[in-house]
Each structure stands twice: as C-alpha cells, then as structure tokens.
ZANUZA-395025 format. One record per atom (N, C-alpha, C): atom name; x, y, z. Coordinates in nm, 2 decimals. Example, Ala and Ser with C-alpha at 12.3 -4.5 7.8 and 13.67 -1.06 7.14 Angstrom:
<recs>
N	1.32	-0.57	0.78
CA	1.23	-0.45	0.78
C	1.32	-0.33	0.78
N	1.28	-0.22	0.71
CA	1.37	-0.11	0.71
C	1.29	0.00	0.79
</recs>
This chain:
<recs>
N	10.69	12.26	7.93
CA	10.78	12.18	7.85
C	10.84	12.07	7.93
N	10.87	11.96	7.87
CA	10.93	11.85	7.93
C	11.08	11.89	7.97
N	11.12	11.84	8.09
CA	11.26	11.86	8.13
C	11.36	11.83	8.02
N	11.44	11.92	7.96
CA	11.52	11.89	7.85
C	11.65	11.82	7.89
N	11.68	11.80	8.01
CA	11.80	11.73	8.06
C	11.77	11.58	8.08
N	11.87	11.51	8.12
CA	11.85	11.37	8.14
C	11.81	11.34	8.29
N	11.78	11.45	8.36
CA	11.72	11.43	8.50
C	11.58	11.39	8.49
N	11.54	11.27	8.53
CA	11.41	11.22	8.52
C	11.33	11.27	8.65
N	11.23	11.35	8.63
CA	11.14	11.39	8.74
C	11.03	11.28	8.76
N	11.04	11.21	8.87
CA	10.96	11.09	8.89
C	10.86	11.11	9.00
N	10.73	11.11	8.97
CA	10.63	11.14	9.07
C	10.59	11.01	9.14
N	10.56	11.02	9.27
CA	10.52	10.91	9.35
C	10.44	10.96	9.47
N	10.35	10.87	9.53
CA	10.28	10.91	9.65
C	10.37	10.89	9.77
N	10.35	10.97	9.87
CA	10.44	10.95	9.99
C	10.38	10.84	10.08
N	10.39	10.72	10.03
CA	10.33	10.60	10.09
C	10.43	10.48	10.09
N	10.40	10.38	10.16
CA	10.49	10.26	10.17
C	10.52	10.20	10.03
N	10.43	10.20	9.93
CA	10.46	10.15	9.80
C	10.58	10.21	9.73
N	10.61	10.34	9.77
CA	10.71	10.41	9.70
C	10.85	10.38	9.76
N	10.86	10.30	9.87
CA	10.99	10.28	9.93
C	11.10	10.23	9.84
N	11.07	10.13	9.75
CA	11.18	10.09	9.66
C	11.24	10.20	9.58
N	11.16	10.31	9.54
CA	11.22	10.42	9.47
C	11.32	10.50	9.55
N	11.28	10.51	9.68
CA	11.38	10.58	9.77
C	11.50	10.50	9.80
N	11.48	10.37	9.80
CA	11.60	10.28	9.82
C	11.69	10.29	9.69
N	11.63	10.29	9.58
CA	11.71	10.30	9.45
C	11.78	10.44	9.45
N	11.72	10.54	9.50
CA	11.79	10.67	9.51
C	11.90	10.67	9.61
N	11.87	10.63	9.73
CA	11.97	10.64	9.84
C	12.09	10.54	9.82
N	12.06	10.42	9.77
CA	12.16	10.32	9.76
C	12.23	10.31	9.62
N	12.20	10.41	9.54
CA	12.28	10.42	9.41
C	12.24	10.33	9.30
N	12.12	10.27	9.30
CA	12.07	10.19	9.19
C	12.06	10.27	9.06
N	12.01	10.40	9.07
CA	12.00	10.48	8.96
C	12.13	10.53	8.91
N	12.21	10.57	9.00
CA	12.35	10.63	8.97
C	12.43	10.52	8.90
N	12.42	10.40	8.94
CA	12.50	10.29	8.88
C	12.47	10.27	8.73
N	12.34	10.31	8.70
CA	12.30	10.29	8.56
C	12.30	10.43	8.48
N	12.37	10.52	8.55
CA	12.39	10.65	8.48
C	12.26	10.72	8.46
N	12.17	10.71	8.56
CA	12.04	10.78	8.55
C	12.03	10.87	8.67
N	12.00	11.00	8.64
CA	11.98	11.10	8.74
C	11.83	11.12	8.76
N	11.79	11.10	8.89
CA	11.64	11.10	8.92
C	11.61	11.20	9.03
N	11.51	11.28	9.01
CA	11.45	11.36	9.11
C	11.32	11.30	9.15
N	11.30	11.25	9.27
CA	11.18	11.20	9.32
C	11.09	11.31	9.37
N	10.97	11.32	9.31
CA	10.87	11.43	9.34
C	10.76	11.37	9.42
N	10.74	11.40	9.54
CA	10.63	11.35	9.63
C	10.50	11.43	9.58
N	10.40	11.35	9.55
CA	10.27	11.40	9.51
C	10.16	11.35	9.60
N	10.13	11.41	9.71
CA	10.03	11.35	9.80
C	9.89	11.35	9.75
N	9.87	11.44	9.65
CA	9.73	11.44	9.59
C	9.70	11.32	9.51
N	9.80	11.24	9.47
CA	9.78	11.12	9.40
C	9.78	11.12	9.25
N	9.71	11.02	9.20
CA	9.72	10.99	9.05
C	9.66	11.11	8.96
N	9.55	11.16	9.00
CA	9.49	11.27	8.92
C	9.59	11.39	8.90
N	9.66	11.42	9.01
CA	9.76	11.53	9.01
C	9.88	11.49	8.92
N	9.92	11.37	8.94
CA	10.04	11.32	8.86
C	10.01	11.31	8.72
N	9.89	11.27	8.68
CA	9.84	11.27	8.54
C	9.85	11.41	8.48
N	9.80	11.51	8.55
CA	9.81	11.65	8.50
C	9.95	11.69	8.49
N	10.04	11.65	8.58
CA	10.18	11.69	8.57
C	10.26	11.62	8.46
N	10.22	11.49	8.43
CA	10.27	11.43	8.31
C	10.23	11.50	8.18
N	10.10	11.54	8.18
CA	10.05	11.60	8.06
C	10.12	11.73	8.03
N	10.15	11.81	8.14
CA	10.21	11.94	8.11
C	10.36	11.93	8.11
N	10.42	11.81	8.14
CA	10.56	11.80	8.13
C	10.64	11.83	8.26
N	10.57	11.86	8.36
CA	10.64	11.89	8.49
C	10.68	11.76	8.56
N	10.63	11.64	8.51
CA	10.69	11.51	8.55
C	10.72	11.44	8.42
N	10.82	11.35	8.43
CA	10.86	11.27	8.32
C	10.80	11.13	8.33
N	10.79	11.08	8.46
CA	10.75	10.94	8.49
C	10.67	10.95	8.62
N	10.57	10.87	8.63
CA	10.49	10.86	8.76
C	10.44	10.72	8.79
N	10.43	10.69	8.92
CA	10.38	10.57	8.96
C	10.23	10.60	9.00
N	10.14	10.55	8.92
CA	10.00	10.58	8.94
C	9.91	10.46	8.95
N	9.80	10.48	9.03
CA	9.71	10.37	9.04
C	9.65	10.33	8.91
N	9.64	10.20	8.89
CA	9.62	10.15	8.75
C	9.49	10.20	8.69
N	9.38	10.21	8.77
CA	9.26	10.25	8.71
C	9.26	10.40	8.68
N	9.34	10.48	8.75
CA	9.35	10.62	8.73
C	9.42	10.66	8.60
N	9.54	10.59	8.58
CA	9.61	10.62	8.45
C	9.54	10.56	8.33
N	9.48	10.45	8.35
CA	9.41	10.39	8.24
C	9.29	10.47	8.20
N	9.22	10.52	8.29
CA	9.10	10.61	8.26
C	9.15	10.74	8.20
N	9.26	10.80	8.26
CA	9.32	10.92	8.21
C	9.35	10.92	8.06
N	9.43	10.82	8.03
CA	9.47	10.80	7.88
C	9.35	10.78	7.80
N	9.26	10.69	7.84
CA	9.13	10.66	7.77
C	9.05	10.79	7.75
N	9.05	10.88	7.84
CA	8.97	11.00	7.83
C	9.04	11.12	7.77
N	9.16	11.09	7.70
CA	9.22	11.19	7.62
C	9.35	11.24	7.66
N	9.42	11.18	7.76
CA	9.55	11.22	7.79
C	9.65	11.16	7.70
N	9.66	11.21	7.58
CA	9.74	11.15	7.47
C	9.89	11.18	7.50
N	9.92	11.27	7.59
CA	10.06	11.30	7.63
C	10.12	11.19	7.72
N	10.04	11.09	7.76
CA	10.09	10.99	7.86
C	10.07	10.85	7.80
N	10.17	10.76	7.83
CA	10.16	10.62	7.80
C	10.20	10.54	7.92
N	10.15	10.42	7.93
CA	10.19	10.32	8.03
C	10.32	10.26	7.98
N	10.42	10.24	8.07
CA	10.54	10.18	8.03
C	10.58	10.06	8.12
N	10.49	10.02	8.22
CA	10.52	9.91	8.30
C	10.42	9.89	8.41
N	10.45	9.79	8.49
CA	10.37	9.76	8.61
C	10.46	9.78	8.73
N	10.42	9.87	8.82
CA	10.50	9.89	8.94
C	10.47	9.80	9.06
N	10.34	9.79	9.09
CA	10.30	9.69	9.19
C	10.20	9.60	9.13
N	10.23	9.47	9.14
CA	10.15	9.37	9.07
C	10.02	9.33	9.15
N	10.02	9.33	9.28
CA	9.91	9.29	9.36
C	9.80	9.40	9.35
N	9.67	9.36	9.37
CA	9.57	9.47	9.37
C	9.58	9.56	9.49
N	9.52	9.68	9.47
CA	9.52	9.77	9.58
C	9.39	9.76	9.66
N	9.40	9.75	9.79
CA	9.28	9.74	9.87
C	9.24	9.88	9.91
N	9.12	9.92	9.86
CA	9.07	10.06	9.89
C	8.97	10.05	10.01
N	9.01	10.12	10.12
CA	8.92	10.13	10.24
C	8.82	10.24	10.21
N	8.70	10.22	10.26
CA	8.59	10.31	10.25
C	8.57	10.37	10.38
N	8.59	10.50	10.40
CA	8.59	10.57	10.53
C	8.48	10.67	10.54
N	8.42	10.69	10.66
CA	8.32	10.79	10.69
C	8.36	10.86	10.81
N	8.29	10.97	10.84
CA	8.32	11.05	10.96
C	8.29	10.97	11.09
N	8.36	11.01	11.19
CA	8.35	10.94	11.32
C	8.20	10.93	11.36
N	8.13	11.04	11.35
CA	7.99	11.04	11.39
C	7.89	11.02	11.27
N	7.94	10.97	11.16
CA	7.85	10.95	11.05
C	7.74	10.85	11.07
N	7.63	10.87	11.00
CA	7.52	10.77	11.01
C	7.55	10.65	10.93
N	7.65	10.66	10.84
CA	7.68	10.54	10.76
C	7.77	10.44	10.83
N	7.72	10.32	10.83
CA	7.80	10.21	10.89
C	7.84	10.10	10.78
N	7.80	10.12	10.66
CA	7.83	10.03	10.55
C	7.83	10.11	10.42
N	7.90	10.07	10.32
CA	7.90	10.13	10.19
C	7.76	10.12	10.12
N	7.68	10.03	10.17
CA	7.55	10.00	10.10
C	7.46	10.12	10.11
N	7.48	10.22	10.20
CA	7.39	10.33	10.22
C	7.45	10.46	10.15
N	7.55	10.44	10.07
CA	7.62	10.56	10.00
C	7.55	10.60	9.87
N	7.46	10.52	9.81
CA	7.40	10.55	9.69
C	7.34	10.69	9.69
N	7.36	10.77	9.59
CA	7.32	10.91	9.58
C	7.38	11.00	9.68
N	7.48	10.95	9.75
CA	7.55	11.04	9.84
C	7.67	11.11	9.78
N	7.74	11.18	9.86
CA	7.86	11.26	9.81
C	7.99	11.20	9.86
N	8.07	11.17	9.76
CA	8.20	11.10	9.79
C	8.31	11.20	9.78
N	8.40	11.21	9.88
CA	8.51	11.30	9.87
C	8.62	11.23	9.79
N	8.68	11.31	9.70
CA	8.79	11.27	9.61
C	8.90	11.37	9.61
N	9.02	11.32	9.57
CA	9.13	11.41	9.57
C	9.12	11.51	9.45
N	9.08	11.45	9.34
CA	9.04	11.53	9.22
C	8.98	11.44	9.12
N	8.92	11.51	9.01
CA	8.86	11.43	8.91
C	8.96	11.35	8.83
N	8.94	11.22	8.81
CA	9.03	11.14	8.74
C	9.13	11.07	8.83
N	9.12	11.09	8.96
CA	9.21	11.03	9.06
C	9.16	10.89	9.08
N	9.24	10.81	9.15
CA	9.20	10.67	9.19
C	9.08	10.68	9.28
N	9.08	10.78	9.37
CA	8.96	10.79	9.47
C	8.83	10.82	9.39
N	8.84	10.89	9.28
CA	8.72	10.92	9.20
C	8.68	10.79	9.11
N	8.78	10.74	9.04
CA	8.75	10.62	8.95
C	8.70	10.50	9.03
N	8.76	10.48	9.15
CA	8.72	10.36	9.23
C	8.59	10.38	9.29
N	8.55	10.50	9.31
CA	8.41	10.53	9.36
C	8.31	10.49	9.25
N	8.34	10.51	9.13
CA	8.25	10.47	9.02
C	8.25	10.32	9.01
N	8.37	10.26	9.03
CA	8.38	10.11	9.02
C	8.30	10.05	9.14
N	8.30	10.11	9.26
CA	8.22	10.07	9.37
C	8.07	10.08	9.33
N	8.03	10.19	9.27
CA	7.89	10.21	9.23
C	7.85	10.10	9.14
N	7.94	10.06	9.04
CA	7.90	9.96	8.94
C	7.89	9.83	9.01
N	7.98	9.79	9.10
CA	7.97	9.66	9.17
C	7.85	9.65	9.25
N	7.79	9.76	9.30
CA	7.67	9.76	9.38
C	7.54	9.77	9.30
N	7.56	9.79	9.16
CA	7.44	9.79	9.08
C	7.37	9.92	9.08
N	7.44	10.03	9.12
CA	7.38	10.16	9.14
C	7.35	10.23	9.01
N	7.41	10.18	8.90
CA	7.38	10.24	8.76
C	7.26	10.19	8.70
N	7.18	10.10	8.77
CA	7.06	10.04	8.71
C	6.96	10.15	8.68
N	6.87	10.11	8.58
CA	6.76	10.20	8.54
C	6.81	10.33	8.46
N	6.92	10.32	8.40
CA	6.97	10.43	8.32
C	7.03	10.54	8.40
N	7.05	10.53	8.53
CA	7.11	10.63	8.61
C	7.25	10.65	8.57
N	7.29	10.77	8.54
CA	7.43	10.80	8.49
C	7.52	10.85	8.60
N	7.46	10.91	8.71
CA	7.54	10.96	8.82
C	7.48	10.92	8.95
N	7.51	10.80	9.00
CA	7.46	10.76	9.13
C	7.53	10.81	9.25
N	7.63	10.90	9.22
CA	7.71	10.96	9.33
C	7.74	11.11	9.29
N	7.75	11.19	9.39
CA	7.81	11.32	9.37
C	7.95	11.32	9.43
N	8.03	11.42	9.38
CA	8.17	11.42	9.42
C	8.21	11.56	9.47
N	8.29	11.56	9.57
CA	8.35	11.68	9.63
C	8.50	11.67	9.63
N	8.56	11.76	9.56
CA	8.71	11.76	9.55
C	8.77	11.81	9.68
N	8.85	11.73	9.75
CA	8.90	11.77	9.88
C	9.06	11.75	9.89
N	9.12	11.73	9.77
CA	9.26	11.75	9.75
C	9.35	11.64	9.80
N	9.35	11.60	9.93
CA	9.44	11.50	9.98
C	9.38	11.44	10.10
N	9.46	11.35	10.17
CA	9.40	11.27	10.28
C	9.35	11.36	10.39
N	9.43	11.47	10.42
CA	9.38	11.55	10.53
C	9.25	11.62	10.50
N	9.24	11.67	10.37
CA	9.12	11.73	10.33
C	9.00	11.63	10.33
N	9.03	11.51	10.29
CA	8.92	11.41	10.29
C	8.87	11.38	10.43
N	8.97	11.36	10.52
CA	8.93	11.34	10.66
C	8.84	11.45	10.72
N	8.89	11.57	10.69
CA	8.81	11.69	10.74
C	8.67	11.69	10.67
N	8.67	11.66	10.55
CA	8.54	11.66	10.47
C	8.44	11.57	10.52
N	8.48	11.44	10.56
CA	8.38	11.35	10.60
C	8.33	11.38	10.75
N	8.41	11.46	10.82
CA	8.37	11.49	10.95
C	8.30	11.62	10.96
N	8.31	11.71	10.86
CA	8.24	11.84	10.87
C	8.11	11.83	10.78
N	8.09	11.72	10.72
CA	7.96	11.70	10.64
C	7.98	11.74	10.49
N	8.10	11.77	10.45
CA	8.12	11.80	10.31
C	8.10	11.68	10.22
N	8.13	11.56	10.28
CA	8.12	11.44	10.20
C	8.07	11.33	10.30
N	8.01	11.23	10.24
CA	7.96	11.11	10.32
C	8.07	11.01	10.34
N	8.16	11.00	10.25
CA	8.27	10.90	10.26
C	8.38	10.93	10.16
N	8.49	10.86	10.17
CA	8.60	10.86	10.07
C	8.67	10.73	10.06
N	8.73	10.70	9.95
CA	8.81	10.58	9.93
C	8.96	10.61	9.93
N	9.04	10.53	10.00
CA	9.19	10.56	10.01
C	9.25	10.42	10.04
N	9.38	10.40	10.01
CA	9.44	10.28	10.03
C	9.44	10.24	10.18
N	9.41	10.12	10.21
CA	9.38	10.07	10.35
C	9.49	10.10	10.45
N	9.61	10.06	10.42
CA	9.72	10.08	10.52
C	9.76	10.22	10.54
N	9.74	10.31	10.44
CA	9.76	10.45	10.45
C	9.65	10.51	10.54
N	9.53	10.46	10.54
CA	9.42	10.51	10.61
C	9.42	10.46	10.76
N	9.48	10.34	10.78
CA	9.47	10.28	10.91
C	9.52	10.37	11.03
N	9.63	10.44	11.01
CA	9.67	10.53	11.13
C	9.56	10.62	11.17
N	9.47	10.67	11.08
CA	9.36	10.76	11.11
C	9.25	10.69	11.18
N	9.23	10.56	11.15
CA	9.13	10.48	11.22
C	9.18	10.46	11.36
N	9.31	10.42	11.38
CA	9.37	10.40	11.51
C	9.36	10.53	11.60
N	9.37	10.64	11.53
CA	9.37	10.77	11.61
C	9.22	10.82	11.63
N	9.13	10.74	11.58
CA	8.99	10.78	11.60
C	8.94	10.90	11.52
N	9.01	10.93	11.40
CA	8.97	11.04	11.32
C	8.87	11.01	11.22
N	8.86	10.89	11.17
CA	8.76	10.84	11.08
C	8.72	10.70	11.12
N	8.61	10.65	11.06
CA	8.58	10.50	11.08
C	8.57	10.43	10.94
N	8.61	10.31	10.95
CA	8.60	10.22	10.83
C	8.46	10.16	10.81
N	8.40	10.18	10.69
CA	8.27	10.12	10.67
C	8.27	10.02	10.56
N	8.38	9.99	10.50
CA	8.39	9.89	10.40
C	8.52	9.89	10.32
N	8.53	9.81	10.22
CA	8.65	9.81	10.14
C	8.62	9.75	10.00
N	8.70	9.78	9.90
CA	8.68	9.73	9.77
C	8.81	9.70	9.71
N	8.83	9.58	9.64
CA	8.95	9.54	9.58
C	8.93	9.51	9.43
N	8.98	9.58	9.34
CA	8.96	9.56	9.20
C	9.05	9.45	9.15
N	9.02	9.38	9.03
CA	9.10	9.27	8.98
C	9.21	9.31	8.88
N	9.29	9.41	8.92
CA	9.40	9.45	8.84
C	9.51	9.51	8.93
N	9.63	9.53	8.88
CA	9.75	9.57	8.96
C	9.72	9.70	9.04
N	9.79	9.72	9.15
CA	9.78	9.85	9.22
C	9.83	9.97	9.14
N	9.95	9.96	9.08
CA	10.01	10.07	9.02
C	10.07	10.03	8.88
N	10.04	10.11	8.78
CA	10.11	10.11	8.66
C	10.21	10.23	8.66
N	10.31	10.22	8.57
CA	10.41	10.33	8.55
C	10.37	10.40	8.43
N	10.35	10.53	8.44
CA	10.31	10.62	8.33
C	10.43	10.71	8.29
N	10.43	10.75	8.17
CA	10.54	10.84	8.13
C	10.49	10.94	8.02
N	10.56	11.06	8.02
CA	10.53	11.16	7.92
C	10.58	11.12	7.79
N	10.51	11.13	7.68
CA	10.54	11.07	7.55
C	10.67	11.15	7.49
N	10.69	11.27	7.52
CA	10.80	11.34	7.47
C	10.93	11.29	7.54
N	10.92	11.26	7.67
CA	11.03	11.20	7.74
C	11.07	11.07	7.68
N	10.96	10.99	7.64
CA	10.98	10.86	7.59
C	11.05	10.87	7.45
N	11.02	10.97	7.37
CA	11.08	10.98	7.24
C	11.23	11.03	7.25
N	11.26	11.12	7.34
CA	11.39	11.19	7.35
C	11.48	11.12	7.44
N	11.43	11.04	7.54
CA	11.52	10.98	7.64
C	11.48	10.83	7.66
N	11.46	10.76	7.56
CA	11.41	10.62	7.57
C	11.51	10.53	7.64
N	11.64	10.55	7.61
CA	11.74	10.47	7.67
C	11.75	10.49	7.82
N	11.74	10.62	7.86
CA	11.74	10.66	8.00
C	11.62	10.60	8.08
N	11.50	10.60	8.01
CA	11.38	10.55	8.07
C	11.40	10.40	8.09
N	11.46	10.33	7.99
CA	11.48	10.18	8.01
C	11.57	10.15	8.12
N	11.68	10.23	8.14
CA	11.77	10.22	8.25
C	11.71	10.24	8.38
N	11.62	10.34	8.38
CA	11.54	10.37	8.50
C	11.46	10.25	8.55
N	11.39	10.19	8.45
CA	11.31	10.07	8.48
C	11.39	9.96	8.53
N	11.51	9.94	8.47
CA	11.60	9.83	8.52
C	11.65	9.86	8.66
N	11.67	9.98	8.70
CA	11.71	10.02	8.83
C	11.60	9.99	8.93
N	11.48	10.03	8.89
CA	11.36	10.01	8.98
C	11.34	9.86	9.00
N	11.36	9.78	8.89
CA	11.35	9.63	8.90
C	11.45	9.58	9.01
N	11.57	9.63	9.01
CA	11.67	9.58	9.11
C	11.63	9.62	9.25
N	11.58	9.74	9.26
CA	11.54	9.79	9.40
C	11.42	9.72	9.45
N	11.32	9.69	9.37
CA	11.21	9.61	9.42
C	11.24	9.47	9.46
N	11.33	9.41	9.38
CA	11.38	9.27	9.42
C	11.45	9.28	9.55
N	11.54	9.38	9.58
CA	11.60	9.39	9.71
C	11.50	9.41	9.82
N	11.40	9.49	9.79
CA	11.29	9.52	9.89
C	11.22	9.40	9.93
N	11.18	9.32	9.83
CA	11.11	9.20	9.86
C	11.19	9.09	9.93
N	11.32	9.08	9.88
CA	11.41	8.98	9.94
C	11.43	9.01	10.09
N	11.43	9.13	10.13
CA	11.46	9.17	10.27
C	11.33	9.21	10.34
N	11.22	9.15	10.30
CA	11.09	9.20	10.36
C	11.07	9.15	10.50
N	11.15	9.06	10.55
CA	11.14	9.02	10.69
C	11.23	9.10	10.78
N	11.32	9.17	10.73
CA	11.42	9.24	10.81
C	11.44	9.39	10.77
N	11.53	9.41	10.68
CA	11.57	9.55	10.65
C	11.46	9.63	10.59
N	11.38	9.57	10.51
CA	11.27	9.64	10.44
C	11.16	9.69	10.54
N	11.14	9.60	10.64
CA	11.04	9.64	10.74
C	11.09	9.77	10.81
N	11.22	9.76	10.85
CA	11.28	9.87	10.92
C	11.28	10.00	10.83
N	11.30	9.98	10.70
CA	11.31	10.10	10.62
C	11.17	10.17	10.61
N	11.06	10.09	10.59
CA	10.93	10.14	10.59
C	10.89	10.21	10.72
N	10.92	10.15	10.83
CA	10.89	10.21	10.96
C	10.96	10.34	10.98
N	11.09	10.35	10.94
CA	11.17	10.47	10.95
C	11.12	10.58	10.85
N	11.08	10.54	10.73
CA	11.04	10.63	10.63
C	10.90	10.69	10.66
N	10.81	10.61	10.72
CA	10.67	10.66	10.73
C	10.62	10.65	10.87
N	10.69	10.59	10.96
CA	10.65	10.59	11.10
C	10.53	10.50	11.13
N	10.52	10.40	11.04
CA	10.41	10.30	11.06
C	10.45	10.20	11.17
N	10.36	10.14	11.25
CA	10.39	10.04	11.34
C	10.44	9.91	11.27
N	10.53	9.84	11.34
CA	10.59	9.72	11.28
C	10.48	9.62	11.24
N	10.38	9.60	11.32
CA	10.27	9.50	11.29
C	10.20	9.54	11.16
N	10.18	9.67	11.13
CA	10.11	9.71	11.01
C	10.20	9.68	10.89
N	10.33	9.71	10.90
CA	10.42	9.69	10.79
C	10.43	9.54	10.76
N	10.44	9.46	10.86
CA	10.45	9.32	10.83
C	10.32	9.26	10.77
N	10.21	9.31	10.81
CA	10.08	9.27	10.75
C	10.07	9.32	10.61
N	10.12	9.44	10.58
CA	10.12	9.48	10.44
C	10.21	9.40	10.35
N	10.33	9.36	10.40
CA	10.41	9.28	10.32
C	10.35	9.14	10.28
N	10.25	9.10	10.37
CA	10.18	8.97	10.34
C	10.09	8.99	10.22
N	10.06	9.11	10.18
CA	9.96	9.14	10.08
C	10.02	9.19	9.95
N	10.14	9.24	9.95
CA	10.19	9.31	9.83
C	10.28	9.22	9.75
N	10.27	9.24	9.62
CA	10.36	9.17	9.52
C	10.41	9.26	9.42
N	10.54	9.27	9.40
CA	10.61	9.34	9.30
C	10.64	9.25	9.18
N	10.63	9.30	9.06
CA	10.65	9.21	8.94
C	10.80	9.17	8.93
N	10.82	9.05	8.86
CA	10.95	9.01	8.83
C	11.02	9.11	8.73
N	10.94	9.17	8.64
CA	11.00	9.27	8.55
C	10.90	9.38	8.54
N	10.94	9.50	8.59
CA	10.84	9.61	8.60
C	10.80	9.66	8.46
N	10.88	9.62	8.35
CA	10.84	9.67	8.22
C	10.73	9.58	8.16
N	10.69	9.48	8.23
CA	10.59	9.38	8.18
C	10.45	9.43	8.21
N	10.35	9.41	8.12
CA	10.21	9.44	8.13
C	10.13	9.33	8.08
N	10.03	9.28	8.16
CA	9.94	9.18	8.11
C	9.84	9.24	8.02
N	9.83	9.19	7.90
CA	9.73	9.24	7.80
C	9.59	9.22	7.85
N	9.56	9.09	7.90
CA	9.43	9.06	7.94
C	9.38	9.14	8.06
N	9.47	9.16	8.15
CA	9.43	9.24	8.27
C	9.41	9.39	8.24
N	9.50	9.45	8.16
CA	9.48	9.59	8.12
C	9.35	9.60	8.04
N	9.33	9.51	7.95
CA	9.20	9.51	7.87
C	9.08	9.50	7.96
N	9.09	9.41	8.06
CA	8.98	9.39	8.15
C	8.96	9.52	8.24
N	9.06	9.58	8.28
CA	9.05	9.71	8.35
C	8.98	9.81	8.27
N	9.01	9.82	8.14
CA	8.95	9.92	8.05
C	8.80	9.89	8.03
N	8.77	9.76	8.01
CA	8.63	9.72	7.99
C	8.55	9.75	8.12
N	8.61	9.72	8.23
CA	8.53	9.75	8.36
C	8.51	9.90	8.38
N	8.61	9.98	8.35
CA	8.60	10.13	8.36
C	8.49	10.18	8.27
N	8.48	10.12	8.15
CA	8.37	10.16	8.06
C	8.24	10.13	8.11
N	8.23	10.01	8.17
CA	8.10	9.96	8.23
C	8.06	10.05	8.35
N	8.16	10.10	8.42
CA	8.14	10.18	8.54
C	8.12	10.33	8.50
N	8.12	10.36	8.37
CA	8.11	10.50	8.32
C	8.23	10.59	8.36
N	8.34	10.53	8.39
CA	8.46	10.61	8.42
C	8.53	10.65	8.29
N	8.51	10.58	8.18
CA	8.56	10.62	8.05
C	8.45	10.61	7.95
N	8.46	10.68	7.84
CA	8.36	10.67	7.73
C	8.40	10.57	7.62
N	8.53	10.57	7.60
CA	8.58	10.49	7.49
C	8.69	10.39	7.53
N	8.68	10.27	7.50
CA	8.78	10.17	7.54
C	8.89	10.18	7.43
N	9.02	10.21	7.47
CA	9.13	10.21	7.38
C	9.20	10.07	7.38
N	9.26	10.04	7.28
CA	9.34	9.92	7.27
C	9.46	9.92	7.37
N	9.50	9.80	7.40
CA	9.62	9.80	7.49
C	9.74	9.87	7.43
N	9.75	9.85	7.29
CA	9.86	9.92	7.22
C	9.85	10.07	7.23
N	9.73	10.12	7.23
CA	9.71	10.27	7.24
C	9.74	10.32	7.38
N	9.72	10.24	7.48
CA	9.75	10.28	7.61
C	9.89	10.27	7.65
N	9.97	10.19	7.59
CA	10.11	10.16	7.63
C	10.21	10.21	7.52
N	10.33	10.23	7.57
CA	10.44	10.25	7.47
C	10.50	10.11	7.43
N	10.47	10.07	7.31
CA	10.50	9.94	7.26
C	10.65	9.92	7.24
N	10.73	10.02	7.24
CA	10.87	10.01	7.23
C	10.94	9.97	7.36
N	10.87	9.99	7.47
CA	10.92	9.97	7.60
C	10.85	9.85	7.67
N	10.72	9.84	7.66
CA	10.64	9.74	7.74
C	10.67	9.60	7.68
N	10.68	9.51	7.77
CA	10.69	9.37	7.74
C	10.55	9.31	7.77
N	10.47	9.27	7.67
CA	10.34	9.22	7.69
C	10.34	9.07	7.73
N	10.25	9.04	7.82
CA	10.23	8.90	7.85
C	10.08	8.87	7.83
N	10.05	8.74	7.80
CA	9.91	8.69	7.77
C	9.83	8.80	7.69
</recs>
C-alpha cells in the first residue's frame, strides 16, 4: 500500500546527482513548504526504484530517463513521470574486468553484460548500445546476454570473475574504481535525452497532489542553490557527502545541467526516447507522452 500519510518516501541513488535532495532536506527547503520527506537510498538503481514505486513502498523516485520510460511503456501503469530532475544527458561508462580480453565495446556483441536488474538503466542502455552498433541486424533479437549482479559492487566482482564481459554505469560514479585499478574503461555511450526523470506512484499523485507539487517546488529551489554555488559550497558538499576528489567534482559540474523548472518535460525529447527504445527492442509498444506523464503536474515544452 502507498504510504497513507503526507510523508513522501523519495527514492534516489547514492550518487552526486542526488546532492540537491540532501541539501533540500538538511537546509529546510521541504520543511518550509510543509512537506515531510524521507529520502530512501536505493543503490540498485532505477529498476529497483521502479519496483518500489509499483508496490507503493516509494512515493517518488529520481530515475534514469530510459529506465522509467521503458518501465511505464512495458506495463508499469502504477507509475507516471512528473518532471525532469537532471536535464543534461548521462554519460554511461562501459567497464570490463582488469584482465579482460576486451579493450573496446566493439567486441561485446553476443557477450554477457552485467546489469543491476531487468529494466534498469544498465540493462536498457546496453540495448541502446547494441542498437547504435547495429548488432540487431539480420533479425537478431538478442545480441547480448544479461547477468543480474544487483549493484556496483556486484558488477565489479562479476566482470572480474568472468560472470560478465562488461557493464554500463555512470562515468563519475565508476571513476574511483578505475583509479583504484578494480576495473578498466573500454568505452562510453551518451544518449540524446535527460539523465533523470522524476517518477511517482499514481495513487500518491491522486491523494497528495498538492504535497507533490510543493515537493517539486522545493527541489527546484535546492537545485538552483546547488548550481549557483557550483564553484564553492556545492563542490565542498559533494566531496563531503561522497568522498570524491575535488578535481572529479569540478569536472562533473562542467557537464551537468539541472532544469529551470523540474516539473517541465520536453515532448519531443521524451517521444524521441520512446522511439529509440522501441528501435532498440527495450520496449514493445510506444506510449504517447500523455500516457507516460501526469498531465495535471507536468509542464510540457515543444
């Protein structure tokens, strides 16, 4: 059952992208708007958060765009997109074991890709990679095998013990493991859509619409503060929160863009994401933008 109180259980990955949520919590952005929020760390990522939204153990979640789009398109009717959390695309690093024979993604066709779970960003983006490489040619429906390895630690272990040939994960989150010599980078892929959409449970949207709107307004304020202080306080916050080196944090800030209004969704980009996922065999049926989103909350552009 969905949480019957006004406490919003909000899922997020324990990564740098989530820092504005922690700032909103610690500095009272939610409280000032009379919104009580419990931040739930979900290291398994979007696939897990999608399942938690479906069963009501989460009210809202920050999920990779391709993952939530594919999830709703593939039948997660309990979930709707309510906004764009991170506007800039996500750079997915392709990683292999330290002693792997693979030195490029070009040799991964018909190989085994480690994923956190079916429907996760690591799964969907592997299909996207296969499509960009033309591996679906000749009527082949499954140019890759998949091994569920749960989280980043499981993925790293899997590519080093032979359970998988490679895995895809966000580049700055993976970089510390490259620096430590635990895995090697063999490529990267960047899709033409936002890093993160905001998804919500439909029952929460029906019963707590005002609270959800106030939540989005608070997130908006926090992301603006985060971006405004990206040369100083925000760098320090990310370093303290996650232990990343200062150089990595500053380099990440050069690549990331948060939207002016997190409730906004580009029609053309979301439609393009759906069309691409269909082409990559990540979804069977393309749903309309209106079917994917809560039209009472989302502000559509183009």
